[in-house]
C-alpha positions as CSV (number, residue, x, y, z in Angstrom):
1,M,133.2,86.8,78.5
2,I,134.9,89.0,81.1
3,Q,134.1,92.1,79.1
4,K,130.4,91.4,79.1
5,K,130.4,91.0,82.8
6,S,132.3,94.2,83.3
7,I,129.9,96.1,81.0
8,W,126.9,94.7,82.9
9,F,128.4,95.6,86.2
10,I,129.2,99.2,85.1
11,T,125.7,99.5,83.5
12,L,123.9,98.4,86.7
13,F,126.2,100.5,88.9
14,T,125.6,103.6,86.9
15,L,121.8,103.0,87.0
16,I,121.9,102.6,90.8
17,L,124.1,105.7,91.1
18,A,121.7,107.7,88.9
19,L,118.7,106.6,90.9
20,S,120.3,107.4,94.2
21,I,121.3,110.9,93.0
22,Y,117.8,111.5,91.7
23,Y,116.3,110.4,95.1
24,V,118.7,112.6,97.1
25,T,118.1,115.7,94.9
26,M,114.3,115.1,94.7
27,P,112.3,118.0,96.2
28,S,111.2,117.2,99.7
29,E,107.6,118.3,98.8
30,L,107.2,115.1,96.8
31,L,108.4,113.0,99.7
32,M,106.0,114.8,102.1
33,T,102.9,114.3,99.9
34,N,103.2,110.5,100.3
35,N,103.8,110.7,104.0
36,S,101.4,113.5,104.7
37,A,98.4,111.1,104.8
38,L,100.2,108.9,107.3
39,V,101.2,111.9,109.4
40,K,97.6,113.1,109.4
41,N,96.3,109.7,110.4
42,K,98.8,109.5,113.2
43,E,97.8,113.0,114.4
44,E,94.1,112.0,114.3
45,E,94.8,108.8,116.3
46,K,96.7,110.9,118.9
47,V,93.8,113.3,119.1
48,S,91.3,110.5,119.5
49,K,93.4,108.8,122.1
50,E,93.7,112.1,124.0
51,V,89.9,112.5,123.9
52,V,89.5,109.0,125.2
53,A,92.1,109.6,127.9
54,E,90.2,112.7,129.1
55,I,87.0,110.7,129.6
56,E,87.3,108.9,132.9
57,E,85.7,105.5,132.7
58,S,85.5,102.6,135.1
59,E,88.4,100.1,134.8
60,I,85.7,97.5,134.2
61,L,84.4,99.1,131.0
62,T,88.0,99.8,129.8
63,S,89.0,96.2,130.4
64,L,85.9,94.9,128.6
65,R,86.6,97.2,125.6
66,V,90.2,96.2,125.4
67,E,89.4,92.5,125.6
68,D,86.7,92.8,123.0
69,D,88.9,94.9,120.7
70,E,91.6,92.3,120.9
71,K,89.2,89.5,120.1
72,V,87.7,91.3,117.1
73,Q,91.2,92.3,115.8
74,K,92.4,88.7,116.0
75,E,89.3,87.6,114.0
76,I,89.9,90.3,111.4
77,D,93.5,89.3,111.1
78,K,92.5,85.7,110.5
79,M,90.1,86.8,107.8
80,K,92.7,89.0,106.2
81,E,95.1,86.0,106.1
82,V,92.5,84.0,104.3
83,M,91.9,86.8,101.9
84,A,95.6,87.2,101.2
85,S,96.2,83.4,100.9
86,S,97.0,82.2,97.4
87,D,95.5,78.8,98.3
88,A,92.1,80.2,99.2
89,T,89.2,79.9,96.7
90,S,87.2,82.9,95.7
91,E,84.3,81.7,97.7
92,E,86.5,81.5,100.9
93,R,87.8,85.0,100.2
94,N,84.2,86.2,99.8
95,V,83.2,84.6,103.1
96,A,86.2,86.2,104.8
97,Y,85.4,89.6,103.4
98,E,81.7,89.3,104.5
99,K,82.9,88.3,108.0
100,I,85.2,91.4,108.2
101,K,82.3,93.5,107.0
102,A,80.0,92.1,109.6
103,L,82.5,92.6,112.4
104,N,82.9,96.2,111.4
105,E,79.2,96.7,111.2
106,N,78.8,95.2,114.7
107,R,81.4,97.7,116.0
108,G,79.3,100.5,114.6
109,V,76.1,99.2,116.1
110,E,77.7,98.7,119.5
111,E,79.1,102.3,119.5
112,K,75.7,103.6,118.4
113,L,73.9,101.8,121.2
114,E,76.5,103.0,123.8
115,K,75.9,106.5,122.7
116,Q,72.1,106.0,122.9
117,I,72.4,104.7,126.5
118,L,74.6,107.7,127.4
119,D,72.2,110.2,125.8
120,E,68.9,108.7,127.2
121,F,69.9,107.4,130.6
122,K,73.2,109.3,131.3
123,L,75.0,106.1,132.0
124,K,78.4,105.0,130.6
125,S,78.2,101.5,129.3
126,F,79.8,98.7,127.3
127,V,77.6,97.0,124.7
128,K,78.4,93.7,122.9
129,V,76.3,92.5,120.0
130,D,76.6,88.8,119.2
131,G,74.1,87.5,116.7
132,D,70.7,88.0,118.3
133,Q,72.1,88.8,121.7
134,I,73.0,92.2,123.1
135,K,74.9,92.3,126.4
136,V,75.0,95.6,128.2
137,V,77.3,96.5,131.2
138,A,76.3,99.9,132.6
139,L,77.9,101.9,135.3
140,S,75.4,102.8,138.0
141,K,75.4,103.2,141.8
142,T,71.8,101.8,141.9
143,H,70.9,98.5,140.4
144,D,67.4,99.3,139.4
145,V,65.2,96.7,137.6
146,K,63.0,99.4,136.2
147,L,66.1,101.2,134.7
148,A,67.3,97.9,133.2
149,N,63.9,97.3,131.7
150,N,63.8,100.8,130.2
151,I,67.3,100.2,128.7
152,M,66.1,96.9,127.2
153,R,63.0,98.5,125.6
154,S,65.0,101.4,124.3
155,L,67.6,99.2,122.6
156,Q,64.9,96.9,121.2
157,K,63.2,99.8,119.5
158,T,66.3,100.4,117.4
159,Q,66.6,96.8,116.2
160,N,64.8,95.4,113.2
161,K,64.4,91.9,114.7
162,K,63.7,90.5,118.1
163,M,66.9,90.6,120.2
164,Y,67.8,88.9,123.6
165,I,69.0,91.9,125.6
166,S,70.7,91.5,129.0
167,V,71.7,94.4,131.3
168,Q,74.2,94.1,134.0
169,F,75.0,97.0,136.4
170,Q,78.5,97.7,137.8
171,N,79.2,100.1,140.6
172,S,80.8,103.3,139.2
């Protein structure tokens, strides 16, 4: 009995030793290929963060974006937990996946509408799409009803269905 335990110990020890020697002597190129995608993603994030840092925005817009991003991220995290849960049914997982997909699509629509406002009206803005409602917070020194009406009409043209659009101006 003692001899079997000794043999198993020696066998496992040599296996661990062989794997560690293999890992240490492995070419660094193989290690870098797995990490290169991560390094590239981190570099892209740094570049995108630098670009955002160069654009001076109102503290109001920044705080609205941060608040909205946190809220959306919490919702996505909840849905990911449902998807990863072993207790969840396939229908619950599908619903969670569809919600994540809808949240990501909303983000894309919001960014597109912000860009549209910037291009057409030369105003920095924050856009939040929630169901059939679009809330716009735009930076402008003048609070012009005509400008707000033009923004609403412009945004409505891009939508397939009737939307309730509200525009709020903040001093820049």
